[in-house]
Backbone as a ProteinNet text record, in pm:
[ID]
protein_1_A
[PRIMARY]
MVSAVAVRDFCAADIPALLSLMRALAVFEGYADQFAVTADDLALHGLGPDPLFGAKIALAAAGNPVGMAVHHTIRWTYDRRPTLVLKELYVAEGWRGAGVGRALMRAVAAHAHSIGAPRLHWLVLPDNQAAIRFYRSLGGAPEARWQSWALDQPALAALASERA
[TERTIARY]
-93.9	19.1	-27	-141.8	-185.6	-212.9	-245.9	-271.2	-143.5	-27.5	99.6	143.2	54.7	88.4	10.9	83.7	21.8	34.7	-71.8	-70	-88.9	-3.6	-14	41.1	15.9	74.3	226.7	296	442.2	487.6	604	664.1	810.8	881.1	1019.8	1107.8	1085.3	1166.4	1143.2	1031.4	996.5	1053.2	1115.6	1160.1	1249.4	1352	1432.7	1350.7	1259.5	1176.5	1082.6	1021.4	930.9	1005.9	1123.7	1205.1	1242.8	1276.4	1310.4	1191.2	1073.3	953	920.1	939.5	912.3	1007.9	1135.3	1232.7	1195.1	1149.6	1108.9	991.5	897.4	786.3	836.7	933.1	989	1053	1120.2	1177.5	1064.8	964.4	852.2	779.6	759.6	684.1	771.7	902	990.6	1035.7	1041.2	1091.7	1201.8	1273.3	1380.4	1486.8	1513.5	1615.7	1571.5	1443.5	1391.7	1357	1368.1	1330.1	1423.3	1368.3	1450.9	1416.8	1324.7	1282.4	1395	1414.9	1517.8	1453.7	1530	1483.2	1446.1	1524.4	1494.1	1360.3	1331.4	1202.7	1087.9	1102	995	973.9	1082.1	1070.3	1008.1	1057.5	1011.2	866	828.9	695.5	590.9	634.6	540.4	511.2	595.5	576.1	569	510.7	498.8	354.5	333.2	197.7	101.1	150.9	63.8	130.3	140.4	213.3	146.9	229.2	179.5	128.7	172.8	126.4	125.1	57.1	58.5	95.1	130.9	163.5	125.6	76.8	51.4	163.2	209.8	314.1	266.9	290.8	255.5	384.4	379.4	495.1	461	551.9	536.2	561.8	527.8	543.4	685.5	782.8	921.9	962.8	871	897.2	948.4	967.5	1016.8	902.1	931	827.2	793.3	663.2	619.7	524.8	489.8	401.5	382.6	333.8	307.9	193.3	128.5	27.3	53.4	86.5	113.1	-9	-54.9	-175.5	-159.9	-244	-251.7	-396.5	-424.9	-562.8	-579.8	-681.5	-727.3	-829.8	-798.7	-872.3	-1022	-1056.7	-1199.9	-1213.7	-1326.5	-1355.3	-1496.1	-1566.5	-1699.1	-1799.4	-1787	-1885.9	-1833.4	-1719.4	-1655.1	-1615.8	-1592.5	-1547.5	-1416.1	-1331.1	-1200.9	-1210.3	-1110.9	-1091.1	-958.2	-955.2	-829.4	-776.1	-649.4	-585	-479.1	-493.1	-391.7	-285.6	-167.9	-60.3	17.3	47.3	126.5	81.5	64.5	37.3	138.9	211.3	312.3	319.5	324.2	341.3	463.9	554.3	676.6	642.2	723.8	693.9	655.6	724	692.5	565	505.4	383.4	259	274.1	160.3	65.4	-63.4	-162.8	-192.4	-127.1	-143.2	-236	-299.3	-391.5	-331.3	-203.3	-138	-196	-217.5	-276.5	-414.8	-495.3	-629.2	-619.5	-527.2	-509.5	-467.3	-377.9	-337.1	-453.8	-528.9	-644.8	-749.2	-769.6	-864.8	-821.6	-691.9	-641.2	-656.7	-634.1	-652.3	-800.4	-888.4	-1033	-1078.3	-1024.3	-1060.3	-1013.7	-895.8	-847.3	-937.6	-976	-1068.9	-1198	-1250.8	-1374.5	-1353.4	-1240	-1215.1	-1204.5	-1164.5	-1152.6	-1276.2	-1376.2	-1498.3	-1489	-1391.9	-1376.9	-1479.2	-1563.4	-1663.7	-1609.9	-1482.5	-1427.9	-1276.5	-1227.4	-1085.5	-1052.4	-950.5	-909.1	-768.5	-740.8	-605.5	-593	-470.2	-439.7	-382.5	-403.8	-351.5	-290.8	-171.4	-113.6	-203.6	-240	-336.6	-293.3	-163.5	-118.7	-96.4	-125.1	-109.3	-239.3	-260.7	-386.1	-405.7	-299	-312.1	-368.6	-318.3	-368.2	-513.4	-544.6	-685.5	-779.2	-741.4	-823.5	-837.3	-727.6	-728.7	-823.4	-809.9	-894.4	-1042	-1069.6	-1208.1	-1262.5	-1177.5	-1221	-1259.8	-1208.8	-1241.7	-1369.2	-1418	-1533.7	-1496.5	-1366.9	-1321.4	-1357	-1362.3	-1392.9	-1326.8	-1290.7	-1234.3	-1338.9	-1291.1	-1382	-1411.6	-1532.7	-1569.6	-1581.9	-1613.5	-1638.4	-1513.8	-1399.2	-1279.5	-1160.9	-1071.9	-944.4	-835.6	-729	-613.2	-530.5	-498.6	-419.9	-302.1	-198.3	-81.3	-2.3	72.1	173.6	307.1	390.9	525.5	615	739.3	827.5	842	867.1	882.1	754.5	639.5	513.9	482.8	511.1	488.1	575.3	702.6	792.7	753.4	710.7	668	544.6	449.1	329.5	360.5	441.7	476.2	552.2	626.1	707.9	633	511.5	435	408.9	406.5	371.4	221	166.6	21.2	-21.9
-2196.2	-2135.8	-2056.6	-1990.1	-1904.8	-1984.1	-2111.6	-2189.7	-2203.7	-2184.8	-2194.9	-2061.6	-1962.9	-1829.9	-1802.4	-1753.2	-1711.2	-1559.8	-1493.7	-1348.8	-1321.7	-1236	-1199.8	-1060.1	-1006.6	-878.3	-893.2	-788.4	-796.4	-783.5	-839.1	-831.6	-791.3	-775.5	-727.9	-815.8	-945.3	-1035.6	-1013.4	-950.2	-925.5	-795.1	-714.9	-582.4	-588.7	-674.5	-677.6	-713.9	-808.5	-849	-734.4	-670.7	-559.3	-446.9	-415.1	-309	-345.7	-469.1	-514.9	-502.7	-540	-528.3	-381.2	-297.5	-153.8	-94	-135.5	-88.1	-136.3	-260.8	-314.3	-234	-194.3	-111	24.1	82.4	211.8	202.9	92.8	72.1	61.1	-22.6	-45.5	85.2	169.8	293.9	412.7	394.6	499.7	604.3	575.1	673.3	614.8	518.7	453.6	552.7	655.1	753.3	842.1	842.8	922.6	835.9	705.1	615	632.6	663	694.4	613.3	519.4	439.9	347.3	336.6	247.7	141.9	41.8	-61.9	1.3	96.9	163.9	238.6	299.4	365.7	268.6	150.9	51.8	4.5	-16.9	-58.7	50.5	171.3	283.1	318.9	324.8	376.3	269.6	145	38.9	-58.6	-58.4	-151.6	-71.3	-126.4	-56.3	-34.8	39.2	52.3	134.4	231.3	315.4	341.8	239.6	254.1	352.4	412.8	506.6	434	312.1	233.6	86.3	10.1	-135.6	-195.3	-323.2	-390.2	-536.4	-587.1	-729.1	-779.7	-898.2	-956.5	-1093.8	-1123	-1254	-1334.8	-1455.4	-1543	-1672.4	-1715.2	-1844.8	-1955.3	-2077.1	-2192.5	-2204.6	-2167.6	-2176.3	-2061.6	-1967.1	-1855.5	-1731.5	-1735.9	-1615.6	-1518	-1387.2	-1284.9	-1270	-1265.8	-1253.2	-1135.9	-1064.5	-948.5	-876.4	-753.9	-672	-576.6	-536	-430.5	-341.6	-217.9	-120.7	-30	-7.4	72.4	164.1	264.1	349.8	390.3	438.5	471.9	621.3	676.1	809.9	783.3	822	773.6	807.6	921.4	948.5	1067.8	1069.1	1177.4	1226.5	1264.8	1327	1242.5	1113.2	1028.1	970.9	1021.9	978.4	831.4	779.9	642.8	644.9	546.6	548.9	517.3	563.8	526.7	455.7	340.8	271.2	310.6	347.1	389.3	286	226.6	136.7	223.9	226.3	311.3	242.7	111.9	39.6	-105.2	-152.9	-294.9	-340.2	-445.2	-492.9	-645.3	-706	-851.3	-873.7	-958.4	-988.6	-1041	-1006.5	-1032.3	-1177.4	-1273.4	-1411.8	-1461.9	-1384.4	-1424.4	-1348.4	-1256.1	-1179.2	-1271.7	-1252	-1334.1	-1464.7	-1486.8	-1612.4	-1599.8	-1483	-1465.3	-1400.9	-1365.8	-1305.1	-1166.5	-1087.2	-953.7	-962.8	-1057.5	-1075.7	-1117.3	-1205.5	-1249.1	-1131.6	-1048.6	-930.1	-833	-809.2	-718.6	-774.3	-905.5	-967.8	-941.4	-956.1	-931.4	-784.4	-693.8	-550.7	-520.6	-578.6	-558.4	-612.7	-727.4	-784.3	-691.5	-631.4	-535.5	-414.1	-363.2	-247.5	-280.6	-397.1	-440.9	-450.8	-501.9	-522	-391.2	-282.2	-153.3	-65.4	-118.7	-44.2	58	39.6	133.1	98	192.6	164.5	181.6	217.7	239.2	215.6	185.1	165.6	251.9	334	423.6	386.8	410.6	394	472.1	490.6	558.6	456.7	479.3	393.9	482.2	443.7	516.6	498.6	605.9	596	508	485.6	401	254.5	222.4	84.4	7.8	-28.5	-94.3	-229.5	-301.3	-429.5	-407.3	-305	-274.1	-228.7	-147.9	-99.5	-216.9	-308.7	-427.9	-509.8	-527.1	-601.6	-539	-408.1	-342	-345.3	-331.9	-344.5	-485.4	-587.3	-725.4	-747.3	-663.6	-671.6	-592.5	-514.7	-430.1	-284.3	-254	-115.9	-32.6	97	190.8	323.6	397.1	530.4	621.3	714.5	810.7	919.8	926.1	1024	1164.6	1175.7	1307.7	1378.8	1309.2	1367.2	1353.6	1452.5	1447.7	1443.3	1374.5	1372.9	1498.1	1573.5	1695.3	1686.5	1763.6	1764.6	1895.2	1929.2	2035	1964.7	1988.9	1929.7	2020.1	1977.5	2046.6	2196.7	2239.3	2385.1	2461.1	2411.8	2482.2	2478.1	2366.8	2354.7	2452.5	2460.8	2552.2	2698.2	2729.3	2868.3	2904.3	2817.5	2844.8	2857.3	2769	2770.6	2898	2954.4	3072	3202.9	3198	3321.2	3388.8	3521.2	3598.3	3616.3	3607.7	3622.1	3764.8
-779.4	-711.2	-591.2	-594.9	-486.1	-357.9	-368.5	-248.3	-166.2	-226.4	-156.3	-98.3	-98.4	-47.6	80.1	179.8	305.6	316.8	357.4	377.2	524.9	579.4	720.4	741.9	861.3	898.3	904.6	865.4	871.9	1016.6	1043.7	1176.4	1158.8	1268	1263.4	1173.9	1175.4	1093.6	943.6	907	766	711.8	795.1	751.6	628.3	622.4	499.3	374.6	387.9	273.6	232.5	329.5	298.2	229.8	280.6	220.8	77.2	53.7	-82.3	-176.3	-131.6	-213.3	-239.5	-139.1	-158.1	-260.7	-255.5	-355.3	-495.3	-504.4	-635.3	-691.1	-605.4	-650.9	-697.5	-625.8	-664.7	-803.9	-832.9	-965.4	-1068.2	-1038.5	-1129.7	-1163	-1060.5	-1081.9	-1121.8	-1123.3	-1176.3	-1077.6	-949.7	-853.7	-764.7	-816.8	-739.8	-693.3	-776.2	-739.6	-623	-588.7	-477.4	-355.5	-369.4	-262.4	-144.1	-27.5	88.7	213.3	201.9	318.2	359.7	491.3	545.6	634	667.3	760.4	893.7	938.9	1065.5	1057.3	942.1	923.8	939.4	878.1	884.6	1028.8	1100.3	1239.9	1326.3	1309.7	1392.9	1367.9	1239.3	1204.3	1175.4	1160.8	1128.5	1240.7	1341.4	1452	1582.5	1680.7	1807.4	1847.9	1955.2	2009.4	1923.5	1847.3	1765.4	1631.1	1544.5	1418.5	1322.8	1238.7	1137.4	1012.6	993	879.3	918.9	836.8	850.7	717.8	719.8	595.4	605.2	494.3	478	387.3	416.6	333.9	288.2	160.7	103.4	93.8	149.8	150.7	78.6	-7.5	-75.2	27.2	-11.6	78.3	130.1	48.3	87.5	182.2	205.5	294.3	227.7	96.5	28.5	4.1	19.5	0	-146.6	-177.5	-316.9	-337.6	-231.7	-247.4	-117	-129.2	-11.4	-36.3	69.1	66.3	187.1	163.5	270.5	280.6	402.6	421.1	542.8	547.6	666.1	685.8	802.6	838.7	857.2	796.4	831.1	943.7	1062.7	1179.8	1176.2	1124	1101.5	1008.8	939.5	845.9	873	769.8	782.3	859.5	855.3	921.1	1053.2	1100.6	1225.3	1221.9	1103.5	1087.1	1009.5	1030.4	964	815.2	743	603.4	595.9	533.8	514.1	376.6	372.1	247.9	212.2	95.3	42.1	-22.7	35.4	-14.9	-123.9	-103.6	-200.5	-208.3	-328.9	-353.7	-457.1	-427.3	-520.6	-512.6	-630.5	-641.9	-728.3	-681.3	-754.8	-894.5	-989.3	-1131.5	-1160.4	-1110.8	-1140.2	-1077.5	-990.9	-918.6	-964.8	-1056	-1104.2	-1180.5	-1159.4	-1226.2	-1155.4	-1040.5	-967.6	-847.6	-829.5	-718.9	-595	-600.6	-485.5	-455.7	-560.5	-540.9	-478.6	-525.5	-469.5	-321.2	-289.7	-151.3	-63.2	-113	-37.1	-19.7	-126.2	-116.2	-22.2	-23.5	67.9	212	241	374.8	415.8	322.1	349	372.7	292.4	310.9	445.5	485.3	616.9	729.2	711.1	812.2	817.5	701.7	696.6	771.3	742.2	808.1	960.9	1004.7	1147	1225.3	1158.4	1226.9	1203.7	1136.3	1111.6	999.7	910.1	797.8	690.1	652.3	548.4	406.3	393.6	259.3	258.7	139.4	113	-8.5	5.3	-104.6	-149.3	-278.3	-331.6	-459.6	-503.2	-629.7	-727.7	-854.4	-959.8	-1066.5	-1112.1	-1225.5	-1346.4	-1415.4	-1524.5	-1641.8	-1657.7	-1768.2	-1724.6	-1601.3	-1553.1	-1576.8	-1702.2	-1740.3	-1671.8	-1644.7	-1574.2	-1433.7	-1364.9	-1230.4	-1237	-1333.9	-1347.6	-1370.6	-1459.3	-1480	-1351.9	-1281.2	-1155.9	-1054.8	-1034.2	-934.2	-974.5	-1103.4	-1150.2	-1123.1	-1137.2	-1113.2	-966.5	-878.3	-735.5	-702.5	-798.4	-773.7	-751.6	-764.7	-749	-870	-851.7	-959.2	-928.7	-1033.9	-1010.4	-947.2	-867.9	-807.5	-910.2	-953.2	-1056.5	-1000.3	-872.8	-814.9	-767.2	-757.5	-699.1	-792.1	-787.3	-856.7	-750.5	-778.4	-689.8	-717	-612.5	-625.3	-531.2	-559.8	-473.6	-491.2	-391.2	-400.6	-397.1	-499.7	-494.6	-409	-388.6	-296.8	-325.8	-450.3	-471.2	-438.1	-479.6	-449.5	-300.8	-235.6	-91.7	-15.2	-52.1	14.4	-7.9	-129.3	-159.8	-77	-68.9	7.7	155.7	206	348.3	388.2	294.8	326.5	302.8	252.4	232.2	364.8	362.8	480.8	484.2	603.9	621	603.4
[MASK]
++++++++++++++++++++++++++++++++++++++++++++++++++++++++++++++++++++++++++++++++++++++++++++++++++++++++++++++++++++++++++++++++++++++++++++++++++++++++++++++++++++

């Protein structure tokens, strides 16, 4: 089945498909009620001369979208080289296990290589064992030296409003 899939950068014509895949991921990961991305957001922030993100889209032979990989670049860090961050990887349910995820990751890795990024980072839900197995099969591994941390909205607002 994977031989019938083409992976390419998304374009304006793909915005409805990309938005649909992003919504499906929000449902899968349990944040559909907070999902706020619009087609206009994708056009404004994903296309143009200096986009904030990029996306690869996997299309079946019939042209229907079956997967996506959304990424962004940290332009440089400690070594003055970029880091590519995989923000979202999603494969439609009927296409899982058919090589679509690997094809998307291959395209993302090729993009990282093309921009001189020596690393690719991503997050995985700890209970998503299928994703963990998949990423391990690619040679990925959890970062043992780092923990993912965040400030949610109440803590962020409280910190921002503190007086110096």
